[in-house]
C-alpha positions as CSV (number, residue, x, y, z in Angstrom):
1,X,189.6,-135.1,34.1
2,X,192.7,-136.7,36.0
3,X,192.5,-133.5,38.3
4,X,188.9,-134.2,39.3
5,X,189.5,-138.0,39.6
6,X,192.5,-136.9,42.0
7,X,189.6,-134.0,44.2
8,X,187.5,-136.9,44.4
9,X,189.7,-139.1,45.6
10,X,191.2,-136.4,47.6
11,X,187.6,-136.0,49.4
12,X,186.8,-139.6,50.0
13,X,189.7,-139.2,52.3
14,X,188.1,-136.5,54.0
15,X,185.2,-138.1,53.9
16,X,187.0,-141.0,55.8
17,X,188.8,-138.5,58.9
18,X,185.4,-136.0,58.6
19,X,183.0,-139.3,59.7
20,X,185.4,-140.2,62.5
21,X,185.9,-136.7,63.7
22,X,182.0,-136.2,63.5
23,X,181.3,-139.3,65.9
24,X,184.6,-138.8,68.0
25,X,182.3,-135.2,68.5
26,X,178.5,-136.9,68.9
27,X,180.2,-139.4,71.5
28,X,180.9,-136.4,73.6
29,X,177.9,-133.9,73.0
30,X,175.3,-135.8,70.9
31,X,174.2,-136.4,67.6
32,X,171.9,-134.0,67.2
33,X,174.9,-131.5,68.4
34,X,177.8,-132.6,66.6
35,X,175.5,-132.5,63.2
36,X,174.3,-128.7,64.0
37,X,178.7,-127.8,64.8
38,X,179.4,-129.1,61.4
39,X,177.3,-127.3,59.7
40,X,177.6,-124.6,62.2
41,X,180.7,-124.4,61.3
42,X,181.0,-125.6,57.4
43,X,178.7,-122.5,57.1
44,X,180.7,-120.3,58.7
45,X,183.8,-121.8,56.3
46,X,181.7,-121.1,53.0
47,X,180.8,-117.7,54.1
48,X,184.7,-116.4,54.5
49,X,185.3,-118.4,50.7
50,X,182.3,-116.5,49.1
51,X,184.1,-113.4,50.5
52,X,187.8,-114.7,48.9
53,X,188.0,-115.7,44.3
54,X,186.7,-118.8,44.7
55,X,183.8,-117.2,44.9
56,X,182.2,-117.2,41.3
57,X,178.5,-117.7,41.4
58,X,175.3,-115.9,41.3
59,X,172.4,-116.0,44.0
60,X,169.9,-114.1,41.8
61,X,169.9,-117.4,40.1
62,X,168.3,-119.2,43.5
63,X,164.8,-118.6,42.7
64,X,164.8,-119.9,39.5
65,X,166.2,-123.0,40.4
66,X,163.3,-126.3,40.4
67,X,162.7,-127.7,44.3
68,X,164.4,-130.3,44.6
69,X,167.6,-128.7,43.8
70,X,166.7,-127.4,47.6
71,X,167.4,-130.2,49.2
72,X,171.1,-130.8,49.7
73,X,171.1,-129.3,53.1
74,X,168.8,-131.6,54.2
75,X,170.5,-134.3,52.8
76,X,173.8,-132.9,54.3
77,X,171.5,-133.4,58.0
78,X,170.6,-137.1,57.0
79,X,174.5,-138.0,55.7
80,X,175.8,-136.1,58.7
81,X,174.1,-137.7,61.1
82,X,174.0,-141.2,60.1
83,X,177.7,-141.1,59.6
84,X,177.8,-139.8,62.9
85,X,175.3,-142.7,64.5
86,X,177.4,-145.0,62.2
87,X,180.8,-145.3,62.5
88,X,181.2,-145.6,66.7
89,X,179.0,-148.8,66.3
90,X,180.6,-150.6,63.2
91,X,183.3,-149.1,63.3
92,X,185.2,-146.0,59.8
93,X,186.3,-148.9,57.6
94,X,182.9,-151.0,56.9
95,X,180.7,-147.5,57.5
96,X,182.8,-146.7,55.0
97,X,182.6,-149.4,53.4
98,X,178.6,-149.6,53.1
99,X,178.4,-145.0,52.8
100,X,180.6,-146.3,49.5
101,X,178.3,-149.2,48.1
102,X,175.6,-146.9,48.6
103,X,176.5,-144.7,46.8
104,X,177.6,-146.2,43.6
105,X,174.6,-147.8,43.4
106,X,172.4,-144.1,43.6
107,X,175.2,-142.8,41.2
108,X,174.2,-145.4,38.6
109,X,170.8,-144.9,38.8
110,X,171.4,-141.4,38.3
111,X,173.6,-141.6,35.6
112,X,171.3,-143.8,33.7
113,X,168.7,-141.9,34.1
114,X,170.5,-138.9,33.4
115,X,168.5,-137.4,37.0
116,X,169.1,-133.4,37.9
117,X,170.1,-132.8,34.2
118,X,172.9,-134.7,33.9
119,X,174.3,-136.6,30.6
120,X,172.9,-140.1,30.6
121,X,175.1,-142.4,31.5
122,X,173.9,-145.9,30.5
123,X,173.8,-148.7,33.0
124,X,176.3,-151.9,31.6
125,X,176.9,-155.6,32.4
126,X,180.3,-154.6,33.6
127,X,179.2,-152.2,36.1
128,X,176.9,-154.3,37.5
129,X,179.6,-157.1,37.9
130,X,181.8,-153.8,39.9
131,X,178.7,-153.4,41.7
132,X,178.3,-156.9,42.6
133,X,182.4,-157.0,43.4
134,X,182.0,-154.1,45.7
135,X,179.0,-155.6,47.5
136,X,181.1,-158.7,48.0
137,X,184.0,-156.7,49.4
138,X,181.8,-155.0,51.3
139,X,180.5,-158.1,53.5
140,X,184.0,-159.4,53.5
141,X,184.1,-156.2,56.0
142,X,182.0,-158.1,58.5
143,X,184.5,-160.7,59.1
């Protein structure tokens, strides 16, 4: 469990860098162009990783996946474009805070309903309090 939390923390740090870097690129070449470059470099990286021992998947099962599991790429474009567009306008800290508030809110709903085959993790009043504090922190970032 600790390893998963460390990995999540590192991912969050990487996301802050990625958003800022992508936004800087977007200022120079344009929002859609930066989004394309980000996804092309990501595609090339994954292709290279498929040639390593990290590759333990099976493409033959792809056609057996529910249709909604194919939406990850579309969501990736939406996320990248949204980050590239928002950070130059409100700054990396405020944009990231808003992103995290949105992520946590949606993640709580996904957990509560056990969406996408995940185990159900009930919504509690403690989690609601945490969400309120997170939103209050986001509000304080506006000043």
